[in-house]
C-alpha positions as CSV (number, residue, x, y, z in Angstrom):
1,M,44.8,-15.6,-8.4
2,T,42.2,-13.0,-9.1
3,E,38.8,-14.0,-10.4
4,P,37.6,-12.3,-13.6
5,N,34.3,-11.4,-11.9
6,P,34.7,-9.5,-8.7
7,F,31.3,-10.6,-7.5
8,A,31.9,-14.3,-8.1
9,R,33.0,-15.0,-4.6
10,R,30.0,-13.1,-3.2
11,K,27.7,-15.2,-5.4
12,R,29.2,-18.4,-4.1
13,E,28.9,-17.3,-0.5
14,H,25.2,-16.5,-1.0
15,A,24.4,-19.6,-3.1
16,G,21.8,-21.8,-1.6
17,R,20.5,-19.2,0.8
18,V,16.8,-18.7,0.8
19,R,15.3,-15.6,2.2
20,S,12.5,-16.3,4.6
21,R,9.3,-14.4,4.0
22,K,7.6,-12.9,7.0
23,L,3.9,-13.6,7.0
24,F,2.0,-11.4,9.3
25,H,-0.7,-12.9,11.5
26,P,-2.8,-10.9,14.0
27,S,-1.3,-13.0,16.8
28,Q,2.2,-11.8,16.0
29,G,2.1,-8.5,17.8
30,A,0.7,-5.0,17.8
31,I,2.2,-3.9,14.5
32,A,1.0,-6.9,12.6
33,A,-2.4,-6.8,14.3
34,H,-3.3,-3.4,12.9
35,L,-2.1,-3.9,9.3
36,T,-5.4,-5.6,8.2
37,P,-7.7,-2.8,9.4
38,V,-5.4,-0.2,8.0
39,K,-5.5,-1.7,4.6
40,L,-9.3,-2.3,4.7
41,L,-10.0,1.3,5.8
42,I,-7.7,2.7,3.1
43,F,-9.4,0.5,0.5
44,V,-12.9,1.8,1.6
45,G,-11.7,5.4,1.7
46,L,-10.2,5.0,-1.8
47,N,-13.4,3.8,-3.2
48,I,-15.7,6.3,-1.4
49,G,-13.4,9.2,-2.3
50,G,-13.2,8.1,-5.9
51,Y,-16.9,7.7,-6.2
52,L,-17.7,11.1,-4.6
53,G,-15.1,12.8,-6.9
54,W,-16.6,11.2,-10.0
55,A,-20.1,12.0,-9.0
56,A,-19.2,15.7,-8.3
57,A,-17.4,16.2,-11.6
58,E,-19.5,14.1,-13.9
59,P,-21.5,17.0,-15.3
60,W,-18.3,18.5,-16.7
61,G,-17.4,15.5,-18.8
62,L,-15.3,12.4,-18.7
63,T,-11.9,14.1,-18.4
64,W,-12.9,16.2,-15.4
65,A,-14.6,13.3,-13.8
66,F,-11.5,11.2,-14.0
67,A,-9.2,14.0,-12.7
68,I,-11.5,14.9,-9.8
69,S,-12.0,11.2,-9.0
70,S,-8.3,10.7,-8.8
71,I,-8.0,13.6,-6.3
72,G,-11.0,12.2,-4.4
73,S,-9.3,8.8,-4.2
74,L,-6.1,10.4,-2.8
75,I,-8.1,12.2,-0.2
76,G,-9.9,8.9,0.6
77,V,-6.7,7.0,1.1
78,Y,-5.5,9.7,3.5
79,A,-8.8,9.7,5.3
80,G,-8.8,5.9,5.6
81,W,-5.3,5.9,6.9
82,W,-6.0,8.7,9.4
83,L,-9.2,6.9,10.6
84,A,-7.3,3.6,11.1
85,R,-4.6,5.3,13.1
86,R,-7.2,7.0,15.3
87,L,-9.1,3.8,15.9
88,G,-5.9,1.9,16.7
89,K,-4.9,4.2,19.6
């Protein structure tokens, strides 16, 4: 007998399964150990880049300040990531 829903069997097979979440801790290895500094340096770069972009474009008005701040934030994210990778080696 065929079931009306082709995915019903699959749902029954997976019923009750719980996915385990992997929580990273610095003691779990080299990859997990560098995640926190990477995120921190990206966050710092994001804020510094955004501030510098805003300060540079503020004389031209709010719209330009917002646009240049966004570009500065992107550059700051890349710079933070690049610095974290260099410090990790």
